[in-house]
VOPAGU-2260 file (C-alpha; in pm, 1 decimal, decimal comma):
REM VOPAGU-2260
SITE   aa  ch    i         X         Y         Z
SITE  MET   A    0    8369,8   10378,2   29354,9
SITE  LYS   A    1    8722,1   10502,4   29408,1
SITE  ARG   A    2    8812,7   10167,8   29561,9
SITE  ARG   A    3    8674,4    9983,4   29256,4
SITE  GLN   A    4    8868,7   10211,0   29019,4
SITE  PHE   A    5    9189,2   10150,1   29216,4
SITE  ILE   A    6    9147,2    9768,9   29191,3
SITE  GLN   A    7    9073,1    9790,0   28819,2
SITE  THR   A    8    9378,8   10011,6   28758,4
SITE  ALA   A    9    9607,1    9780,5   28959,0
SITE  ALA   A   10    9477,1    9475,0   28772,2
SITE  ALA   A   11    9536,2    9643,7   28438,3
SITE  GLY   A   12    9891,1    9731,5   28544,1
SITE  ALA   A   13    9960,9    9374,4   28652,6
SITE  ALA   A   14    9830,5    9242,0   28322,3
SITE  ALA   A   15   10050,2    9483,1   28130,2
SITE  THR   A   16   10351,0    9369,4   28331,3
SITE  ALA   A   17   10267,2    9003,8   28268,6
SITE  VAL   A   18   10258,6    9073,7   27896,2
SITE  ALA   A   19   10577,4    9280,3   27902,1
SITE  MET   A   20   10794,0    9027,4   28088,9
SITE  PRO   A   21   10779,7    8750,3   27826,6
SITE  ALA   A   22   10849,9    9009,5   27558,8
SITE  VAL   A   23   11173,4    9106,7   27733,9
SITE  ALA   A   24   11269,2    8742,8   27781,6
SITE  GLN   A   25   11203,8    8669,5   27417,2
SITE  SER   A   26   11456,5    8936,9   27317,0
SITE  ASN   A   27   11735,3    8710,8   27446,6
SITE  PRO   A   28   11770,7    8412,1   27211,0
SITE  GLU   A   29   11841,4    8057,6   27321,7
SITE  ILE   A   30   12190,7    7962,0   27207,0
SITE  LYS   A   31   12370,8    7630,6   27244,2
SITE  TRP   A   32   12741,9    7606,1   27169,3
SITE  ARG   A   33   13000,1    7330,0   27181,7
SITE  LEU   A   34   13346,0    7387,2   27326,0
SITE  ALA   A   35   13645,0    7164,6   27247,0
SITE  SER   A   36   13900,5    7151,6   27529,0
SITE  SER   A   37   14268,2    7070,2   27486,7
SITE  PHE   A   38   14268,0    6901,8   27827,5
SITE  PRO   A   39   14148,5    6569,4   27971,3
SITE  LYS   A   40   13884,3    6568,0   28244,0
SITE  SER   A   41   14133,0    6410,5   28486,0
SITE  LEU   A   42   14320,4    6741,8   28505,8
SITE  ASP   A   43   14042,6    6893,7   28708,9
SITE  THR   A   44   14194,3    7239,6   28754,1
SITE  ILE   A   45   14291,9    7335,4   28401,0
SITE  TYR   A   46   14001,5    7147,0   28239,9
SITE  ALA   A   47   13761,0    7298,8   28492,2
SITE  GLY   A   48   13839,7    7647,6   28364,4
SITE  ALA   A   49   13601,4    7588,7   28074,2
SITE  GLU   A   50   13334,8    7435,4   28298,0
SITE  ILE   A   51   13349,1    7726,7   28542,0
SITE  MET   A   52   13315,5    7970,1   28251,8
SITE  ALA   A   53   13024,4    7779,0   28092,6
SITE  LYS   A   54   12835,6    7757,5   28424,0
SITE  MET   A   55   12864,4    8130,9   28482,0
SITE  VAL   A   56   12753,9    8214,1   28127,0
SITE  SER   A   57   12441,2    8006,5   28185,0
SITE  GLU   A   58   12370,2    8174,5   28517,7
SITE  LEU   A   59   12422,5    8525,5   28378,5
SITE  THR   A   60   12179,0    8459,9   28091,6
SITE  ASP   A   61   11910,0    8273,1   28287,8
SITE  GLY   A   62   12005,4    7951,9   28111,4
SITE  LYS   A   63   11950,9    8086,0   27762,3
SITE  PHE   A   64   12317,2    8071,9   27656,8
SITE  GLN   A   65   12443,5    7716,4   27706,6
SITE  ILE   A   66   12801,9    7602,3   27635,9
SITE  GLN   A   67   12870,1    7227,3   27645,3
SITE  VAL   A   68   13231,7    7138,0   27724,8
SITE  PHE   A   69   13399,0    6840,3   27554,3
SITE  ALA   A   70   13731,1    6700,7   27676,5
SITE  ALA   A   71   14033,5    6652,7   27454,6
SITE  GLY   A   72   13969,6    6379,9   27200,4
SITE  GLU   A   73   13590,3    6379,1   27231,4
SITE  ILE   A   74   13544,4    6597,5   26923,0
SITE  VAL   A   75   13898,8    6668,4   26805,2
SITE  PRO   A   76   14247,8    6581,4   26936,6
SITE  ALA   A   77   14395,1    6803,3   27208,7
SITE  LEU   A   78   14621,7    7003,0   26979,2
SITE  GLN   A   79   14356,2    7065,9   26713,9
SITE  ALA   A   80   14109,5    7258,1   26930,3
SITE  LEU   A   81   14177,8    7592,6   26763,1
SITE  ASP   A   82   14149,1    7434,3   26418,7
SITE  ALA   A   83   13797,9    7322,0   26513,1
SITE  VAL   A   84   13707,3    7685,2   26584,9
SITE  THR   A   85   13876,2    7822,5   26273,8
SITE  ASN   A   86   13684,5    7585,3   26045,7
SITE  ASN   A   87   13357,7    7622,4   26245,1
SITE  THR   A   88   13342,2    7258,6   26359,7
SITE  VAL   A   89   13274,1    7402,1   26707,4
SITE  GLU   A   90   13190,0    7750,9   26825,6
SITE  MET   A   91   13457,9    7764,7   27098,6
SITE  CYS   A   92   13767,7    7597,9   27234,9
SITE  HIS   A   93   13970,3    7615,1   27556,3
SITE  THR   A   94   14339,3    7580,1   27487,1
SITE  VAL   A   95   14683,2    7738,6   27512,9
SITE  SER   A   96   14777,0    7949,9   27214,5
SITE  TYR   A   97   15142,5    7843,0   27204,9
SITE  TYR   A   98   15024,8    7503,5   27081,5
SITE  TYR   A   99   14972,0    7672,7   26744,6
SITE  VAL   A  100   15312,5    7823,4   26672,8
SITE  GLY   A  101   15321,6    7603,9   26362,5
SITE  LYS   A  102   15062,0    7839,3   26217,2
SITE  ASP   A  103   15244,3    8150,1   26336,7
SITE  PRO   A  104   15494,7    8194,4   26624,1
SITE  THR   A  105   15304,4    8505,3   26735,0
SITE  PHE   A  106   15053,1    8272,1   26899,9
SITE  ALA   A  107   15309,4    8189,3   27167,3
SITE  ILE   A  108   15343,8    8543,2   27299,9
SITE  ALA   A  109   14974,7    8560,9   27392,9
SITE  ALA   A  110   15024,2    8267,4   27629,8
SITE  SER   A  111   15386,8    8264,3   27743,2
SITE  VAL   A  112   15736,4    8270,9   27598,8
SITE  PRO   A  113   16069,0    8184,4   27763,3
SITE  PHE   A  114   16171,6    8459,6   28005,9
SITE  GLY   A  115   15846,3    8645,9   27945,1
SITE  LEU   A  116   15596,7    8765,7   28206,6
SITE  ASN   A  117   15480,0    8618,6   28534,4
SITE  ALA   A  118   15107,4    8562,5   28589,9
SITE  ARG   A  119   15027,1    8901,9   28739,1
SITE  MET   A  120   15224,8    9083,3   28472,4
SITE  GLN   A  121   15054,4    8876,2   28203,7
SITE  ASN   A  122   14711,1    8975,5   28329,6
SITE  ALA   A  123   14815,1    9338,2   28362,2
SITE  TRP   A  124   14944,6    9346,8   28005,6
SITE  LEU   A  125   14645,4    9170,8   27852,3
SITE  PHE   A  126   14368,2    9345,5   28045,3
SITE  GLN   A  127   14509,9    9692,2   28110,9
SITE  ASN   A  128   14791,8    9761,6   27867,8
SITE  GLY   A  129   14649,2    9674,0   27526,7
SITE  GLY   A  130   14753,3    9309,8   27504,0
SITE  ASN   A  131   14406,8    9168,7   27437,9
SITE  GLU   A  132   14342,0    9425,2   27166,2
SITE  LEU   A  133   14678,5    9358,8   27003,3
SITE  PHE   A  134   14622,7    8984,3   26987,9
SITE  ASN   A  135   14260,6    9000,9   26875,4
SITE  GLU   A  136   14373,9    9196,6   26571,6
SITE  PHE   A  137   14612,8    8909,9   26502,4
SITE  TYR   A  138   14351,8    8636,2   26569,2
SITE  LYS   A  139   14125,0    8780,5   26298,7
SITE  LYS   A  140   14351,2    8609,1   26045,0
SITE  PHE   A  141   14235,4    8278,6   26191,7
SITE  ASN   A  142   13863,0    8353,0   26227,8
SITE  ALA   A  143   13900,3    8368,4   26606,5
SITE  TYR   A  144   13836,4    8599,2   26898,8
SITE  GLY   A  145   14040,2    8534,2   27213,2
SITE  LEU   A  146   13944,4    8573,8   27577,7
SITE  PRO   A  147   14186,4    8497,2   27865,0
SITE  CYS   A  148   14027,8    8208,1   28053,0
SITE  GLY   A  149   14286,4    8075,1   28296,5
SITE  ASN   A  150   14642,3    8103,7   28418,6
SITE  THR   A  151   14850,8    7835,0   28586,5
SITE  GLY   A  152   15108,2    8064,9   28744,8
SITE  ALA   A  153   15478,1    7986,6   28705,5
SITE  GLN   A  154   15526,5    7626,9   28599,8
SITE  MET   A  155   15784,7    7363,2   28678,6
SITE  GLY   A  156   16075,8    7275,5   28450,6
SITE  GLY   A  157   15975,5    6914,9   28405,3
SITE  TRP   A  158   16062,4    6553,0   28479,4
SITE  PHE   A  159   16379,2    6380,1   28360,3
SITE  ARG   A  160   16497,6    6024,1   28363,7
SITE  LYS   A  161   16853,9    6138,7   28432,0
SITE  GLU   A  162   17007,9    6425,9   28625,7
SITE  ILE   A  163   17080,6    6755,1   28444,2
SITE  LYS   A  164   17410,4    6889,9   28574,3
SITE  SER   A  165   17509,1    7122,9   28289,2
SITE  VAL   A  166   17421,8    7236,3   27937,3
SITE  ALA   A  167   17617,5    6936,3   27807,5
SITE  ASP   A  168   17349,9    6706,1   27954,3
SITE  MET   A  169   17089,7    6866,8   27729,6
SITE  GLN   A  170   17256,3    6737,0   27413,1
SITE  GLY   A  171   17037,1    6484,0   27232,9
SITE  LEU   A  172   16774,8    6486,4   27509,9
SITE  LYS   A  173   16429,7    6399,8   27372,7
SITE  MET   A  174   16185,7    6618,2   27566,0
SITE  ARG   A  175   15815,0    6680,9   27550,9
SITE  ILE   A  176   15798,8    7057,9   27525,2
SITE  GLY   A  177   15589,5    7262,6   27288,4
SITE  GLY   A  178   15596,1    7585,8   27100,0
SITE  ILE   A  179   15872,7    7840,1   27105,6
SITE  ALA   A  180   16018,7    7686,4   27421,7
SITE  GLY   A  181   16100,2    7379,3   27216,0
SITE  SER   A  182   16278,0    7592,7   26957,6
SITE  VAL   A  183   16482,4    7760,5   27231,4
SITE  LEU   A  184   16591,5    7430,8   27386,6
SITE  GLN   A  185   16665,9    7297,1   27041,3
SITE  LYS   A  186   16947,0    7551,1   27028,9
SITE  LEU   A  187   17089,0    7374,8   27336,8
SITE  GLY   A  188   17077,4    7035,6   27164,2
SITE  VAL   A  189   16737,7    6918,4   27290,9
SITE  VAL   A  190   16509,9    6728,2   27052,4
SITE  PRO   A  191   16162,2    6876,8   27125,6
SITE  GLN   A  192   15844,0    6670,9   27102,7
SITE  GLN   A  193   15490,6    6815,2   27118,2
SITE  LEU   A  194   15240,9    6583,3   27287,1
SITE  GLY   A  195   14901,6    6629,6   27448,6
SITE  GLY   A  196   14872,9    6581,9   27825,9
SITE  GLY   A  197   14731,0    6230,1   27802,2
SITE  ASP   A  198   15010,6    6108,7   27573,3
SITE  ILE   A  199   15306,9    6211,8   27788,3
SITE  TYR   A  200   15317,2    5932,7   28047,7
SITE  PRO   A  201   15331,6    5638,2   27803,9
SITE  ALA   A  202   15602,8    5812,8   27599,6
SITE  LEU   A  203   15808,2    5877,0   27914,5
SITE  GLU   A  204   15750,5    5524,2   28044,0
SITE  LYS   A  205   15858,8    5360,6   27718,1
SITE  GLY   A  206   16164,7    5583,1   27686,0
SITE  THR   A  207   16036,0    5740,5   27364,7
SITE  ILE   A  208   16118,5    6068,0   27540,7
SITE  ASP   A  209   16378,5    6138,5   27811,1
SITE  GLY   A  210   16199,6    6425,6   27979,7
SITE  ALA   A  211   15870,0    6609,5   27984,7
SITE  GLU   A  212   15718,0    6925,0   28119,2
SITE  TRP   A  213   15350,0    6979,8   28182,1
SITE  VAL   A  214   15225,3    7226,7   28445,8
SITE  GLY   A  215   15319,2    7178,7   28809,1
SITE  PRO   A  216   15304,4    6945,7   29110,3
SITE  TYR   A  217   14926,9    6900,3   29128,9
SITE  ASP   A  218   14871,7    6804,3   28765,9
SITE  ASP   A  219   15204,3    6624,1   28734,1
SITE  GLU   A  220   15122,7    6406,1   29034,1
SITE  LYS   A  221   14789,2    6310,5   28874,7
SITE  LEU   A  222   14964,1    6216,1   28551,9
SITE  GLY   A  223   15204,9    5991,8   28743,3
SITE  PHE   A  224   15532,5    6125,9   28603,3
SITE  ALA   A  225   15719,3    6055,7   28929,0
SITE  LYS   A  226   15679,6    5682,1   28864,7
SITE  VAL   A  227   15891,6    5693,0   28548,3
SITE  ALA   A  228   16123,1    5994,4   28590,6
SITE  PRO   A  229   16280,4    6068,5   28930,3
SITE  TYR   A  230   16428,9    6416,1   28871,3
SITE  TYR   A  231   16197,0    6717,5   28893,8
SITE  TYR   A  232   16343,0    7050,6   28782,0
SITE  TYR   A  233   16248,9    7414,7   28834,3
SITE  PRO   A  234   16171,2    7679,8   28725,3
SITE  GLY   A  235   15982,9    7640,3   28398,9
SITE  PHE   A  236   16143,9    7955,4   28262,9
SITE  TRP   A  237   15943,5    7921,2   27942,9
SITE  GLU   A  238   15615,1    7958,1   28133,2
SITE  GLY   A  239   15639,2    8225,0   28399,1
SITE  GLY   A  240   15264,0    8289,4   28389,9
SITE  PRO   A  241   15095,4    8126,4   28090,0
SITE  THR   A  242   14747,7    8235,6   27988,1
SITE  VAL   A  243   14493,0    7974,5   27886,5
SITE  HIS   A  244   14253,1    8114,6   27625,5
SITE  ALA   A  245   13895,3    8061,4   27524,7
SITE  PHE   A  246   13883,0    8110,1   27148,4
SITE  VAL   A  247   13549,9    8184,9   26983,3
SITE  SER   A  248   13472,7    8167,2   26613,2
SITE  LEU   A  249   13488,2    8531,3   26503,9
SITE  ASP   A  250   13164,7    8497,3   26307,5
SITE  LYS   A  251   12987,0    8351,2   26610,0
SITE  TRP   A  252   13130,0    8618,0   26839,7
SITE  ASN   A  253   13013,3    8900,7   26615,1
SITE  ALA   A  254   12665,1    8747,7   26593,0
SITE  LEU   A  255   12620,1    8730,6   26971,9
SITE  PRO   A  256   12396,0    8989,0   27138,7
SITE  LYS   A  257   12602,6    9246,2   27327,0
SITE  SER   A  258   12467,1    9121,8   27658,7
SITE  TYR   A  259   12588,0    8769,4   27577,0
SITE  GLN   A  260   12929,1    8900,6   27474,0
SITE  ALA   A  261   12946,8    9077,3   27812,3
SITE  ALA   A  262   12839,5    8759,7   27994,0
SITE  LEU   A  263   13099,9    8548,5   27813,8
SITE  THR   A  264   13374,5    8804,7   27877,9
SITE  ALA   A  265   13287,7    8828,1   28248,3
SITE  ALA   A  266   13272,1    8449,7   28283,1
SITE  CYS   A  267   13611,9    8401,8   28117,4
SITE  THR   A  268   13766,1    8668,3   28340,9
SITE  TYR   A  269   13623,5    8494,0   28647,7
SITE  ALA   A  270   13758,3    8157,1   28532,2
SITE  ASN   A  271   14095,8    8322,7   28471,8
SITE  THR   A  272   14127,1    8423,2   28837,5
SITE  GLN   A  273   13980,6    8099,0   28972,7
SITE  MET   A  274   14230,1    7877,5   28789,9
SITE  ALA   A  275   14530,2    8069,1   28922,9
SITE  ALA   A  276   14387,2    8069,2   29274,9
SITE  LYS   A  277   14318,4    7694,6   29267,2
SITE  TYR   A  278   14670,1    7609,3   29148,2
SITE  ASP   A  279   14818,4    7824,7   29425,7
SITE  VAL   A  280   14616,7    7622,9   29677,5
SITE  VAL   A  281   14679,8    7270,8   29544,5
SITE  ASN   A  282   15042,7    7288,9   29427,4
SITE  PRO   A  283   15221,4    7321,6   29767,3
SITE  PRO   A  284   15074,3    7005,7   29926,8
SITE  ALA   A  285   15125,4    6814,2   29602,2
SITE  LEU   A  286   15493,0    6912,2   29597,5
SITE  LYS   A  287   15528,1    6795,6   29959,3
SITE  ARG   A  288   15374,9    6459,0   29871,5
SITE  LEU   A  289   15601,0    6411,8   29568,9
SITE  VAL   A  290   15918,7    6488,9   29761,5
SITE  ALA   A  291   15811,9    6270,0   30053,0
SITE  ALA   A  292   15762,5    5983,6   29805,4
SITE  GLY   A  293   16116,9    6016,8   29672,4
SITE  THR   A  294   16106,5    6276,1   29394,7
SITE  GLN   A  295   16445,8    6444,0   29350,6
SITE  LEU   A  296   16375,2    6818,3   29337,5
SITE  ARG   A  297   16644,8    7016,7   29153,8
SITE  PRO   A  298   16699,3    7371,8   29026,7
SITE  PHE   A  299   16819,5    7403,7   28668,8
SITE  PRO   A  300   17196,9    7468,3   28669,5
SITE  GLN   A  301   17294,2    7831,0   28620,3
SITE  ASP   A  302   17462,8    7761,0   28287,1
SITE  VAL   A  303   17141,8    7604,9   28155,0
SITE  MET   A  304   16948,7    7917,9   28254,5
SITE  GLU   A  305   17204,8    8153,1   28101,2
SITE  ALA   A  306   17234,2    7953,9   27779,5
SITE  SER   A  307   16854,8    7938,2   27749,7
SITE  LEU   A  308   16819,6    8314,9   27793,9
SITE  LYS   A  309   17081,0    8375,7   27524,7
SITE  ALA   A  310   16910,0    8127,7   27291,6
SITE  SER   A  311   16571,4    8290,4   27356,1
SITE  ASN   A  312   16691,0    8637,8   27263,5
SITE  GLU   A  313   16859,5    8503,1   26950,0
SITE  LEU   A  314   16542,4    8323,7   26844,0
SITE  TYR   A  315   16320,8    8629,6   26899,9
SITE  ALA   A  316   16553,2    8838,1   26682,9
SITE  GLU   A  317   16549,8    8573,6   26408,4
SITE  ILE   A  318   16170,4    8548,4   26400,9
SITE  SER   A  319   16119,6    8925,7   26426,7
SITE  ALA   A  320   16334,7    8980,1   26117,8
SITE  LYS   A  321   16077,6    8798,9   25902,5
SITE  ASN   A  322   15749,2    8821,9   26096,0
SITE  PRO   A  323   15611,3    9174,1   26163,8
SITE  ASP   A  324   15326,1    9046,0   26384,8
SITE  PHE   A  325   15572,1    8865,0   26608,3
SITE  LYS   A  326   15804,8    9164,6   26616,6
SITE  LYS   A  327   15525,0    9399,3   26722,2
SITE  ALA   A  328   15405,6    9168,1   26999,7
SITE  ILE   A  329   15744,7    9065,6   27139,5
SITE  GLU   A  330   15865,3    9426,9   27152,0
SITE  ALA   A  331   15546,6    9534,2   27331,1
SITE  MET   A  332   15588,0    9249,4   27581,5
SITE  ALA   A  333   15956,8    9324,3   27641,7
SITE  ALA   A  334   15893,4    9695,6   27701,9
SITE  PHE   A  335   15616,6    9616,0   27947,3
SITE  ARG   A  336   15832,3    9354,2   28123,2
SITE  SER   A  337   16114,1    9605,3   28173,2
SITE  ASP   A  338   15892,1    9854,2   28354,3
SITE  GLN   A  339   15722,3    9581,4   28552,3
SITE  TYR   A  340   16047,4    9444,9   28691,5
SITE  LEU   A  341   16156,1    9794,3   28784,4
SITE  TRP   A  342   15851,9    9802,6   29011,9
SITE  TRP   A  343   15877,1    9439,7   29129,1
SITE  GLN   A  344   16242,4    9489,7   29223,6
SITE  VAL   A  345   16138,6    9772,3   29455,9
SITE  ALA   A  346   15831,1    9623,7   29621,7
SITE  GLU   A  347   15705,0    9278,5   29526,1
SITE  LEU   A  348   16034,6    9092,4   29494,8
SITE  SER   A  349   16196,7    9243,7   29802,1
SITE  PHE   A  350   15890,2    9155,5   30007,1
SITE  ASP   A  351   15881,1    8796,6   29875,7
SITE  VAL   A  352   16253,8    8737,9   29922,2
SITE  PHE   A  353   16235,5    8856,0   30283,5
SITE  GLN   A  354   15936,1    8631,5   30349,4
SITE  VAL   A  355   16106,0    8326,2   30197,6
SITE  ARG   A  356   16422,6    8383,7   30397,5
SITE  THR   A  357   16221,9    8422,9   30717,0
SITE  ARG   A  358   16039,2    8096,9   30647,6
SITE  THR   A  359   16361,0    7898,6   30600,3
SITE  ARG   A  360   16536,9    8019,7   30913,1
């Protein structure tokens, strides 16, 4: 009798569990979103940031939260990805916020500004020093919620059809360069042009532009810039550690269950680290291949660097005088940068400089 009661009790418990499990599953809704990328599929590292994020979101939600990634141009042009989120054409985009300085120059600071932060500092500021909170207050004006979802590390200074020997060589130079960096170089006589990644090569080949910057050796090699511009300059002082963002429609973000918000946040953070790690792996061999094939690698002349720093500080002061959001963000970034370089000068930089010198002996 006791044995029969035990079996009956166990069966009842199993039945209750079978009923309870679907009820729990049903509490998590099935959601399907579209994401507009600013990048072509051929740029497999920066474009893949969105795919890595979307795959993890699906895995963390047992496939109930699906995000379909569309390359630049499939839904909207590369530089209109954020607009598609703002007007609810898509739920999400994957882009770089400095593309949208035409709306407000404050967008640039969330990604990278000339002589700003390197990649580690950028992550530290955004994740641990109030940067994400500061910018999400700003993004509310554009019906958007931002999540860091990639970082390229310090970028290169770009490809030029002629050698840059001094500031004088910048005069009248037509260069593909976006955002605030373009405004800085404009003060040096450059004529800035903003183009999506897929439009740069034909413009450089036809001579519509004289120079172009994109990311770094791995992506630049894929885009074929070395075929039409022999001189490759460094560093890209306007992008010491640019953040790539996933922007979500604010309405859609607020409507997500908290568990899905957590899954999306975790997935973006994972993609953020993976992108930086991948670029650190693929850039060195790509640079070797480019140089071996005849690319002329050059540092920017010191007077170009000094003039650009001066122009940057002038521009930030000009914008801050009439834009309180920009002023608040640039001052917060500058204060953080000052303390960071105090520390880097003591430990990180001294270690790196020693290592580099040892390597070149």
